[in-house]
C-alpha positions in Angstrom: -9.2 28.3 15.0 -8.0 26.0 12.3 -9.7 28.1 9.6 -7.8 31.0 10.6 -4.6 29.0 11.2 -2.5 26.0 10.5 -3.6 22.4 11.1 -0.8 20.0 11.8 -2.0 16.4 11.3 1.2 14.9 12.4 1.6 16.5 15.7 2.8 14.5 18.8 3.1 14.5 22.4 6.3 13.3 24.1 4.7 10.4 26.0 1.4 8.5 26.0 0.7 10.0 29.6 0.0 13.3 31.1 2.7 14.1 33.5 5.8 13.1 31.4 4.2 15.2 28.5 3.7 18.3 30.5 7.3 18.1 31.9 8.5 17.8 28.2 6.5 20.8 26.9 8.0 22.8 29.7 11.6 21.8 29.4 11.7 21.2 25.8 13.3 17.8 26.6 12.3 14.1 26.3 11.1 12.7 29.7 13.9 10.3 29.7 16.3 13.5 29.9 14.2 15.5 32.3 13.5 12.5 34.7 9.8 12.1 34.3 10.2 8.3 34.1 10.3 5.3 36.3 13.0 2.5 36.5 10.9 0.3 38.8 9.9 -2.0 35.9 10.7 -2.0 32.3 8.8 0.2 29.9 6.1 1.2 32.4 4.1 4.6 32.3 4.3 6.6 35.3 2.9 9.9 36.5 2.3 12.2 39.6 -0.4 10.9 41.9 -0.5 12.8 45.1 1.6 10.1 46.9 4.5 10.5 44.4 7.7 11.9 46.2 9.4 13.2 42.9 8.6 16.2 40.7 10.2 18.3 38.2 13.9 18.4 39.1 15.6 21.6 39.9 18.2 21.3 37.3 15.7 21.5 34.8 15.0 25.2 33.4 11.3 25.6 32.7 9.7 27.8 29.9 8.6 30.4 32.1 11.6 30.9 33.8 13.5 31.5 30.4 10.5 33.8 29.2 10.9 35.9 32.2 14.4 36.9 31.0 12.7 38.8 28.1 10.1 40.5 30.3 7.3 38.0 30.0 4.6 37.6 32.7 3.5 34.0 33.0 0.5 32.2 34.5 -0.7 28.4 34.6 -4.3 27.7 34.8 -5.7 24.1 35.3 -3.8 20.9 36.2 -0.2 21.1 37.1 1.0 17.5 37.6 4.6 17.9 37.9 4.8 17.2 41.6 2.7 18.5 44.6 5.6 19.0 47.2 6.5 22.9 47.7 9.7 22.8 45.8 8.0 21.5 42.6 4.8 23.9 42.7 4.5 26.3 39.8 4.9 29.4 41.8 8.4 28.1 42.7 9.2 27.2 39.0 8.9 30.5 37.3 5.3 31.2 37.1 4.1 34.7 38.3 0.5 33.8 38.8 -1.2 30.4 39.4 -4.7 29.2 39.4 -4.0 25.4 39.4 -4.4 22.2 41.1 -1.2 20.1 41.6 -2.9 16.6 40.6 -5.8 15.2 39.0 -9.3 15.9 40.5 -9.8 12.5 41.6 -11.9 12.0 44.9 -13.7 12.9 46.9 -11.7 11.8 49.9 -12.3 11.7 53.6 -9.2 13.7 54.6 -8.5 10.9 57.0 -6.9 8.2 54.8 -6.5 10.5 51.8 -6.8 14.2 51.5 -8.7 16.1 48.8 -6.6 17.8 46.2 -6.0 21.6 46.7 -6.4 24.2 44.4 -3.8 27.2 44.5 -4.4 30.8 43.9 -0.9 32.2 43.3 1.3 31.0 46.1 -1.3 29.7 48.5 -4.0 27.1 48.8 -7.4 28.5 48.0 -9.4 25.3 49.0 -9.7 22.0 47.9 -11.8 19.9 45.3 -15.2 18.4 46.4 -15.2 21.0 49.3 -14.6 24.5 48.1 -14.6 23.7 44.3 -17.3 21.3 43.7 -17.6 18.3 41.2 -21.0 16.6 41.5 -20.3 13.0 41.5 -23.6 11.8 40.1 -24.4 14.7 37.6 -20.9 15.5 36.5 -21.8 19.3 37.2 -18.8 21.6 38.0 -18.0 25.3 37.4 -14.3 24.7 37.2 -14.0 25.1 33.6 -15.7 28.5 33.8 -13.4 29.5 36.6 -10.5 28.6 34.2 -12.0 30.6 31.5 -12.4 33.7 33.6 -9.0 33.4 35.1 -7.6 33.3 31.4 -9.5 36.2 30.4 -8.6 38.3 33.5 -5.0 37.6 33.1 -5.0 38.7 29.3 -6.9 41.8 30.1 -4.5 42.8 33.1 -1.2 42.1 31.1 -2.7 44.2 28.2 -3.4 47.1 30.5 0.0 46.8 32.0 1.5 46.7 28.6 3.5 43.5 29.4 4.2 40.6 27.2 2.7 37.2 28.6 2.8 33.6 28.5 -0.5 31.7 29.3 -0.4 28.1 30.0 -4.0 27.1 29.8 -4.6 23.5 30.9 -8.2 22.5 31.8 -8.7 19.0 32.8 -12.6 18.5 32.3 -12.3 15.7 29.9 -10.1 13.7 32.4 -12.1 11.3 34.6 -14.2 12.2 36.6 -15.6 14.1 33.6 -17.4 17.3 34.2 -19.1 20.3 32.7 -20.8 23.6 33.9 -24.6 23.8 34.2 -24.8 25.7 30.9 -23.3 22.8 28.9 -24.4 19.8 30.9 -26.8 17.6 28.8 -26.1 19.7 25.6 -24.3 17.0 23.5 -25.4 13.6 22.3 -22.1 12.3 23.3 -23.0 12.4 27.0 -20.9 14.3 29.6 -17.7 13.9 27.8 -19.2 15.7 24.8 -20.5 18.4 27.1 -17.0 18.9 28.5 -15.5 19.1 24.8 -18.0 21.7 23.9 -17.4 23.7 27.1 -13.6 23.6 26.3 -14.2 24.6 22.7 -16.2 27.5 24.0 -13.4 28.4 26.4 -10.9 28.4 23.5 -13.3 30.8 21.6 -13.5 33.0 24.6 -9.9 33.4 24.8 -9.5 33.9 21.1 -12.3 36.6 21.2 -10.6 38.5 24.0 -7.4 38.8 22.1 -9.4 40.1 19.1 -11.3 42.5 21.3 -8.1 44.0 22.7 -6.6 44.2 19.2 -3.5 42.0 20.3 -4.4 39.1 18.1 -1.7 39.9 15.6 0.7 40.0 18.3 -0.3 36.8 20.0 0.8 33.1 19.0 -1.7 30.4 20.2 -1.4 26.8 20.1 -3.9 24.2 20.7 -3.0 20.5 21.5 -3.4 17.7 24.3 -1.0 15.9 26.5 -1.8 12.3 25.4 -4.1 10.4 23.1 -7.8 9.9 24.2 -8.5 7.3 26.9 -10.2 4.7 24.9 -10.3 2.5 28.0 -12.9 4.9 29.5 -15.3 4.0 26.9 -18.2 6.5 26.6 -16.3 8.6 29.1 -13.2 8.8 26.9 -12.6 10.4 23.7 -11.8 9.0 20.1 -8.7 8.8 18.3 -10.2 8.5 14.8 -8.3 6.2 12.4 -5.3 5.8 14.8 -4.4 2.6 16.8 -5.3 2.3 20.4 -5.1 5.2 22.8 -3.6 6.7 25.9 -1.0 4.7 27.8 0.5 3.2 24.3 3.1 4.2 21.9 0.8 3.4 18.9 -0.4 6.3 16.9 -3.6 6.7 19.0 -1.5 7.2 22.4 0.8 10.0 21.1 -0.6 11.7 18.0 -2.6 14.8 18.9 -4.5 17.6 17.4 -2.0 20.5 16.9 -3.7 24.0 15.6 -1.5 27.0 15.4 -3.1 30.5 15.3 -1.3 33.8 14.8 -3.3 36.4 12.7 -1.0 38.4 10.3 1.9 36.1 10.7 0.4 32.6 10.0 -1.8 32.3 7.0 -5.3 30.8 7.7 -6.8 27.6 6.1 -3.6 25.8 5.9 -2.5 22.2 6.5 1.2 21.7 7.3 2.4 18.0 7.1 5.6 19.1 9.3 6.2 16.5 11.9 6.2 18.2 15.3 6.1 17.5 18.9 5.0 19.2 22.1 8.7 20.0 22.8 8.7 22.1 19.7 6.3 24.6 21.4 9.2 25.1 24.0 11.6 26.0 21.2 9.0 27.9 19.2 8.1 30.3 22.3 11.6 31.0 22.9 12.0 31.9 19.1 9.1 34.1 19.3 10.4 35.9 22.5 13.9 36.1 21.2 15.2 34.1 23.9 18.2 31.5 23.4 17.5 28.0 24.7 19.9 26.9 27.4 23.4 25.8 25.7 24.5 23.4 28.6 22.0 20.5 27.7 20.2 18.7 24.9 16.9 20.5 23.7 14.8 18.0 21.7 12.4 20.7 20.5 13.0 22.8 17.6 11.2 26.0 16.4 8.1 25.5 14.1 8.1 29.0 12.8 9.7 28.1 9.5 7.0 25.4 8.8 4.2 27.7 10.3 5.2 31.1 8.7 7.3 30.3 5.7 6.0 26.8 4.8 9.6 25.5 5.2 9.4 21.9 6.2 12.1 20.2 8.3 12.3 16.6 6.5 14.9 15.3 8.8 12.8 15.4 12.0 12.4 12.1 13.9 9.6 11.4 16.6 10.8 9.2 19.4 8.1 7.1 21.2 9.1 6.4 24.8 7.3 4.4 27.4 8.9 4.9 30.6 12.6 3.9 30.2 12.2 2.2 26.8 12.3 3.6 23.5 9.4 1.6 21.8 9.2 3.2 18.5 10.5 5.9 16.1 9.0 7.8 13.1 11.1 9.3 10.3 9.2 10.8 7.4 6.0 8.5 6.6 7.7 5.4 8.0 7.4 4.1 11.6 9.4 1.5 13.3 8.3 -0.5 16.5 11.3 -1.9 18.4 8.8 -3.0 21.2 5.1 -3.5 21.3 2.9 -3.8 24.3 -0.6 -2.6 25.2 -1.0 -3.9 28.7 -0.7 -7.1 30.6 -3.2 -9.9 29.9 -4.2 -9.8 33.7 -5.1 -6.0 33.5 -6.8 -6.7 30.3 -9.2 -9.6 31.8 -9.9 -7.1 34.6 -11.6 -4.9 31.9 -8.6 -2.3 31.0 -8.6 -2.3 27.2 -6.2 0.2 25.6 -7.3 -0.8 22.1 -10.9 -1.6 22.1 -12.1 -3.3 18.9 -8.6 -2.9 17.3 -6.8 -6.1 17.7 -3.7 -6.5 15.3 -1.9 -9.7 15.4 1.7 -9.4 16.6 1.2 -5.8 17.2 -1.3 -5.1 20.1 0.5 -7.5 22.3 -0.2 -8.2 26.0 3.3 -9.2 26.7 6.1 -6.9 26.1 7.6 -8.1 22.8 11.0 -7.2 21.6 11.2 -6.5 17.9 14.7 -4.8 18.0 16.4 -7.5 15.7 13.7 -7.0 13.1 11.5 -4.0 13.7 8.0 -4.0 12.8 7.6 -1.2 10.1 4.6 0.7 8.9 3.9 3.3 6.3 1.7 5.9 8.1 0.6 7.6 5.0 -0.7 4.5 3.5 -1.6 2.8 6.8 -2.3 5.4 9.7 -4.0 2.5 11.7 -0.7 0.6 11.8 -2.5 -2.7 10.5 -0.4 -3.8 7.5 3.2 -4.5 8.4 5.7 -4.0 5.4 7.4 -7.3 4.9 11.1 -7.4 5.9 12.2 -8.6 2.7 10.9 -5.8 0.7 12.8 -3.0 -0.7 10.4 -0.7 1.0 11.3 -2.0 4.3 15.0 -1.4 3.8 14.4 2.0 2.4 12.1 3.0 5.3 13.9 1.5 8.1 17.4 2.8 7.4 17.0 6.5 8.1 14.9 5.4 11.3 18.1 3.1 12.5 20.5 6.0 11.8 18.3 8.6 13.8 17.8 6.1 16.8 21.7 5.5 16.8 22.5 9.1 16.9 19.9 9.7 19.5 21.3 7.0 21.8 24.7 8.0 21.3 24.3 11.4 23.0 21.6 10.2 25.5 22.3 10.8 29.2 19.1 9.8 31.1 17.9 12.1 34.0 17.6 11.0 37.5 14.2 9.2 37.4 11.6 11.0 39.6 8.8 8.6 39.5 10.3 5.7 41.5 9.3 6.5 45.1 5.7 6.9 46.7 5.0 8.0 50.3 1.9 8.7 51.9 3.4 11.4 53.9 4.0 13.6 50.9 0.4 13.7 50.0 -1.6 17.0 50.2 -2.2 16.9 54.0 -0.7 20.5 54.6 -0.5 22.4 51.2 1.2 25.7 51.2 -1.1 28.4 52.7 -3.4 25.9 54.6 -2.6 27.5 57.9 -3.9 30.8 56.8 -7.4 28.9 56.2 -7.3 26.7 59.2 -7.4 23.7 56.9 -4.2 22.0 57.5 -4.4 18.0 58.0 -2.4 15.8 60.2 0.6 14.3 58.1 1.2 10.6 58.6 4.7 9.2 59.3 6.9 9.1 56.3 7.2 5.5 54.8 8.9 5.7 51.3 8.2 2.6 49.1 8.9 1.7 45.5 5.8 2.8 43.4 3.9 0.1 41.5 3.0 1.0 38.0 0.9 -1.7 36.3 1.0 -0.3 32.7 
């Protein structure tokens, strides 16, 4: 895919955790604007486990809703993670077709204390993980990625036959713990089950690209490959690698938010290219609308900008700034090659001592701190071109420090001047909102008894 397209080595997600990043992609807006954050504690990562009461707010306009205005049919395949209550589910937020689970595939549960996660087929539950959709606990064998591939190929084929433009959001989750792979890939990698899962995802991407070529619609189709957060280094051999970058998932160091980015569009995007355009997952929102000829909503701030000038015409936007949020705090910002840290934090020393290490083998004094450390009065500055691992601080008295920091401070000031935080969606948890009675469960005779509601403040340790 990279050989036939463009590799973007400076591409970022919008958050070091899954749910907020997905919300940012589908709204084109930072999580601090679209509500996918918590105020229960300072600078805490939060997401959507099945006991979360919130979800993607009704006031946010999602990408498939906008694409629909231009005649596009849309489908989501894989993990949704933007809320499991009915009003938040994808078939109620613009998607025409669905083969998706609302939460991570944790489990199995006993359906008494905690229900197993449902899988939806369009607008009704089709079954549950570990019951109808198996993931073998000991071997890691599961056919889910193959099902996700089949659903994608079928959707592409059907839209082609109907001569309908389409938007496919393909979001398999095999590399998320518990890691799994199908029988044909299990044991095929020296990297263990995680490597098996990566190989199967690679195969799936190849199947999708080959289908587009087979139908001769590849030159009419824009495809982008990326991730929603950095590799989970704390998972050790069951997690990925962030290469030279510092730390991983849950942190606002480069390893937590800098992602692979590959753009593919034969005939429009020249192959074998590397673009040093700074980009974020929110730019895919704006790029998709640009391709479809749809104007973004004018009544709100859209943080994403179209990548087409950089991808098609090699015209770089050198005025772009990357904002690194962790919960309700702006931890860092990047402009050009320089990155300033206003706050640093890995995780608490208590969590670290329990064995949760976000930066294994990467201790950097004064940077990978286990207390939330405020550097706002004198931000820590790195040059990411010379020092992608964020190891060597630029001295505050140097001319390079002043030159590199000033554009960042100006961009941050402008950003904060116009910032109106959205209503936080990840503050309240309640056992009663878990997947006891998913939409369509009555047709299958699979509804479970809903416990009494008892809303409480969620606790987010990281």
